C-alpha positions as CSV (number, residue, x, y, z in Angstrom):
1,I,-43.4,52.2,7.8
2,A,-42.7,54.6,5.0
3,C,-38.9,54.5,5.7
4,V,-38.7,50.8,5.8
5,S,-41.0,49.2,3.3
6,C,-43.4,51.7,1.8
7,R,-43.7,49.6,-1.4
8,Q,-44.4,46.5,0.5
9,V,-47.1,48.2,2.5
10,Q,-48.6,49.7,-0.7
11,R,-48.6,46.3,-2.4
12,A,-50.2,44.7,0.7
13,L,-52.9,47.4,0.9
14,K,-53.5,47.1,-2.8
15,G,-53.9,43.4,-2.4
16,L,-56.3,43.9,0.5
17,N,-58.4,46.4,-1.6
18,T,-58.5,44.0,-4.6
19,Q,-59.5,41.1,-2.3
20,Q,-62.3,43.2,-0.7
21,E,-63.5,44.5,-4.0
22,S,-63.6,41.1,-5.6
23,S,-65.5,39.7,-2.7
24,T,-68.0,42.5,-2.4
25,Q,-68.6,43.4,-6.1
26,H,-70.9,41.5,-8.2
27,H,-69.8,40.8,-11.7
28,H,-71.8,43.4,-13.7
29,Q,-71.4,44.3,-17.3
30,Q,-70.7,48.0,-16.4
31,Q,-68.5,48.8,-13.5
32,Q,-69.2,52.0,-11.6
33,P,-66.2,54.1,-10.5
34,A,-65.1,53.5,-7.0
35,Q,-66.4,56.0,-4.5
36,P,-64.5,56.8,-1.3
37,Q,-66.1,55.0,1.7
38,A,-65.8,55.8,5.3
39,V,-63.5,53.4,7.1
40,S,-64.1,52.4,10.7
41,L,-61.4,52.0,13.3
42,Q,-62.0,48.3,13.4
43,Q,-61.5,48.1,9.6
44,V,-58.2,50.0,9.9
45,Q,-57.0,47.6,12.6
46,Q,-57.9,44.6,10.5
47,M,-56.1,46.1,7.5
48,L,-53.0,46.8,9.7
49,S,-53.0,43.3,11.0
50,R,-53.3,41.9,7.5
51,V,-50.4,44.2,6.3
52,C,-48.3,42.9,9.3
53,E,-49.2,39.3,8.3
54,L,-48.1,39.9,4.7
55,L,-44.9,41.6,5.8
56,H,-44.1,38.9,8.3
57,V,-43.9,41.4,11.2
58,Q,-45.7,41.8,14.4
59,E,-48.1,44.7,14.9
60,G,-46.0,45.9,17.9
61,D,-43.0,46.5,15.6
62,L,-45.0,48.9,13.5
63,K,-46.7,50.7,16.4
64,H,-43.6,50.9,18.7
65,G,-42.6,54.4,19.4
66,L,-45.5,56.0,17.4
67,R,-47.5,57.0,20.4
68,R,-45.8,60.4,20.5
69,G,-46.6,61.0,16.9
70,D,-43.4,62.7,15.9
71,A,-41.0,61.9,13.1
72,G,-38.2,60.8,15.4
73,A,-40.3,58.1,16.9
74,A,-41.4,56.9,13.5
75,L,-37.8,56.9,12.2
76,S,-36.6,54.9,15.2
77,S,-39.4,52.4,14.8
78,A,-38.6,52.1,11.1
79,T,-34.9,51.7,11.8
80,A,-35.5,48.9,14.4
81,L,-37.8,47.1,11.9
82,A,-35.2,47.5,9.1
83,V,-32.5,46.1,11.3
84,R,-34.7,43.1,12.3
85,L,-35.9,42.4,8.8
86,G,-32.7,43.1,6.9
87,P,-32.4,44.6,3.4
88,L,-35.4,44.6,1.2
89,V,-33.4,43.2,-1.7
90,P,-30.3,41.1,-1.2
91,V,-27.1,42.9,-2.3
92,P,-24.9,40.9,-4.6
93,S,-21.3,40.3,-3.4
94,W,-19.9,42.3,-6.4
95,A,-21.9,45.4,-5.3
96,L,-20.7,45.4,-1.7
97,M,-18.3,48.1,-0.6
98,P,-14.7,46.9,-1.0
99,S,-12.5,46.3,2.0
100,A,-9.9,48.8,3.2
101,L,-7.2,46.7,1.6
102,Q,-8.9,46.7,-1.7
103,R,-9.5,50.5,-1.6
104,H,-6.0,51.5,-0.6
105,W,-3.8,48.8,-2.1
106,I,-1.8,51.3,-4.2
107,K,-0.8,53.3,-1.0
108,Y,0.0,50.1,0.8
109,T,2.2,48.8,-2.1
110,I,4.1,52.1,-2.3
111,A,4.6,52.1,1.5
112,A,5.9,48.5,1.4
113,A,8.2,49.3,-1.4
114,A,9.6,52.4,0.3
115,G,10.1,50.4,3.5
116,A,11.9,47.6,1.8
117,S,14.1,50.1,0.0
118,A,14.9,51.9,3.2
119,A,15.7,48.6,5.0
120,A,18.0,47.6,2.1
121,F,19.8,51.0,2.2
122,L,20.3,50.7,5.9
123,Y,21.6,47.2,5.7
124,R,24.1,48.1,2.9
125,H,25.5,51.0,5.0
126,S,25.5,49.3,8.4
127,R,28.1,47.2,10.2
128,L,26.2,44.1,9.2
129,A,27.4,44.6,5.6
130,G,30.9,45.6,6.8
131,S,30.4,49.3,6.2
132,S,31.1,52.1,8.7
133,D,29.0,54.7,6.8
134,L,26.2,54.9,9.4
135,D,28.7,55.4,12.2
136,D,30.5,58.1,10.2
137,W,27.2,59.8,9.4
138,A,26.1,59.7,13.0
139,A,29.4,61.2,14.2
140,A,29.2,63.9,11.6
141,A,25.6,64.7,12.5
142,A,26.5,64.9,16.2
143,A,29.4,67.2,15.4
144,A,27.2,69.5,13.3
145,V,24.5,69.7,16.0
146,K,27.1,70.5,18.6
147,G,28.8,73.2,16.4
148,A,25.4,74.7,15.5
149,W,24.4,74.8,19.2
150,G,27.6,76.6,20.1
151,D,27.6,79.0,17.2
152,H,23.9,79.9,17.0
153,V,22.7,79.5,20.6
154,V,25.5,79.7,23.2
155,A,27.6,82.4,21.5
156,P,24.8,84.9,21.0
157,L,23.6,84.4,24.6
158,V,27.2,85.0,25.9
159,V,27.4,88.2,23.9
160,V,24.1,89.4,25.3
161,R,25.1,88.5,28.8
162,D,28.5,90.3,28.5
163,E,26.7,93.4,27.1
164,L,24.2,93.5,29.9
165,F,26.9,93.1,32.6
166,S,29.1,95.7,31.0
167,T,26.1,98.1,31.0
168,F,25.4,97.5,34.7
169,R,29.0,97.9,35.6
170,E,29.2,101.3,34.0
């Protein structure tokens, strides 16, 4: 109960106490300070049913899972009740968390602008616009990779192989 609607329970209990006090007290000129009284199990059950009535819940919702008496059971019971009852106070639409688009619109705008620029660049240098730049750049890149492979991978391996074979031959 404490996790879900502690204030509502306190208000309901306060309302019960004031109703009981007003019905049992006589209107005297001097009021005596309230003294703690022993409460029977039947009175507690009546108070619990009155609280449930004021909160518009069923008693089973408040008691569910509390048989074990541990905090986890109380929390699961409170969570189930909160899900069923909804928020205690309605949240205004302006206070809700913004959507992902609203939170990240700057990133998305920059990405869209970069994509549009890249597409325009590729179009200007492609065959569609009558340019052979992309073909020339692709051929140059292939020649560079082929030359780097031969100079930096194949040639050193050949030198190592020749060195090893010459050592074994001697």
